[in-house]
N, C-alpha and C positions, 0 to 999 in steps of 0.2 A: 504494500500500500504506500503510495507516495504522500508527501505532506499535504497535497491538495485534496486527497481523498479522505472521506470521513465514513465512519460506520453509519449505515442507514438501513432501516427496516425495509424488507422486500428487495434488498440489493445483495449482490454476492458477498459472502463472508470472505475475509482475507485468507487465501490459501497458505499452507506451510508444509514443509517436510522437516522432521526432527527426529533425533534419537529419543528412545524411550525405554523404560523398563516395563516389560509385559509380565505381570504376575501370573496370568493364566498359563503361560508356557515357561515361566521362570527364565526368560531370555532377554537379552538386549536386542532391540529391533529398531527399525526405522519406520515411522508412521507418517502418513500424509493425509491431510483433510480430504483430498481427492479419492483416497481409498474407500471412503465411506459414502460416496455418491449413491443415491438410491435408498439411503437410510436417514432417519432423523439423527442429529448429533447434538450432544451437549458438551460444550467446552467449559470446564470447571477450573478456573484460575484460583490459586491460593498463594499466600505469601511465601511460605518456606516449610521444608521438612523439619522434623524434630521440634515442633512448636506446640502451641496450646489449643487454640480453637480449631486449627486445621485438622487434627486427627478426629475430632468430634464430627466435623462436616463430612470428611471422607468416609468414616465408618457409617454414617447415616446414608450417604450415597451408595455405599457397598450393600447396605441392607435392602435398598430398593432397586438394585441393578437388574436382578432377574425380572422384576415387574416392568422395568423400562425396556429391556430387550424384547419382551412380549409385545410391546408397543412399537417395535421396529426402531428402537432408539439405541445408539451406542454412546458411550461416555468416554471422554479423555480428560484426565486431570492434568493440570499444567502448572509448573512453578519454574523459577529460574535456577533451581538446583540441578545438579548433574543426574544422569540416569543411574550412576553408581550410588549417589546419595539416596535416590528413590529406593534402590534395592536394599541398601543398608537399613533404611527406615522400615521398609516392608518386613525385613527379616527380624527386626528387633522390637517391633510394636505390635501388641495384640490387636489393637484397633486397625492398624494399617494392613495387617496380615489378612484381613477379610476382603481386601480389594482384589477384584478380578479384571478390572479394566486397565488399559494402558496408562502409565504415568509418564507424561511427556516432559522432556528436559528442554527448557527455554534458556539455556545458559547464557546466550548473548542478549537476551531480552527482546529480540526482534518480534517474536510472536506477541508478547505482552504489549509492546509499543503499537503494533498494528491493531490490536484490540483495545487500545487506549486505557490499559490498566497498569502500565509500568510506572513505578515510583522511582525516579532517578536518584533520589537521596539515599535510598536503601538498596537499590538493585533488586527489589522484590515486586511482586504483582499485588494489586488490590484483589479483593474477592469479587471476581467477575464471573457471571453465568451467562452463557450465550446458547440460544436454541437456533439450530440451523435445519432447514427442511431438506427433503431428499434431493431437491434441485440445487442445493448449495446456497439458498437465500436465507439471510438472517431474519428470523421471525420475532425474536424477543431478546433483549439483553438487560441485565441488571448489574450494577456495580456498587458494592458496599464498602464502607469503611472496614478496615481489617479487624476492628473490635467486634463486628457484628456477624455472628454465624448465620448460615442459611438453612432453609428447610427443604429437604428433598420431596416431602409431600406436596408443598406448594409448587415446586418445580414440576412435578408430575401432573398436577392439575393444569398448569399452563400448557404443557405439552399436549395433554388430552384435549384442551380447548382449541389449541392451534390445529390439531389434526381434525377435529370436528369441523371447524370453519373451512379447512381446505377441502373436506369431503362434501360439505353442504354450503356452498358459496353464497346462498341467499339468506343464511342465518348467521347470527352473532351470539356470543356467549356473555351473559350479564355477570355482574360481580358474584364471586363465590360459586360459579357454575361448576358442577361435577357431572360426569356422564350419567345420562338418564334424567337429568333435571331439565326444566323448561328453558328453551332458547328464545331469541327474539328474531323476528323477520322485519328488518327496517322498512319503513314506509310512512306515508303521510298519516295513515290511520293511528300511528303510535305517538305522533307529536302531541305533547302535553297530556299523555295518558299514563305515563309511568311515574 
């Protein structure tokens, strides 16, 4: 992404290829965003391995990973740590040992910069969550202060809503929508009725 480009909803997500530790195979691998075309993707940026809030978030994500895969969603966690640090953390932490999705190394900070989560003062990423559809378009993103942990349940709700809207283009999902709940069909008849 060049300095003139900005992240924008319904525009292509910045591509990348990077080294990773893959806990599912216990191997160091190279992963590319393009590898996941045809699937929904969650990019889950976090500040650093061997920290405090991060393992709680990643363990929560790991607990929902099977459910996300059933929704045709793949997850990649990303920090500026090396792939070797990811493996060491995975091997030494009970919480991180539950992870089965790839742990991407953004050692240069390039991916974090392209997704506008890089903190130059610390060389770390903010807590950024990015939902990308099967065509590679950015559907949702949220960036939090590093003191604020995220909820995988809320992330899953957003993914389900995004998938519903893509399948039913004439309907939209109101606040707190969950599958099976009532949706809205925008039109003049709804003006000043909600």
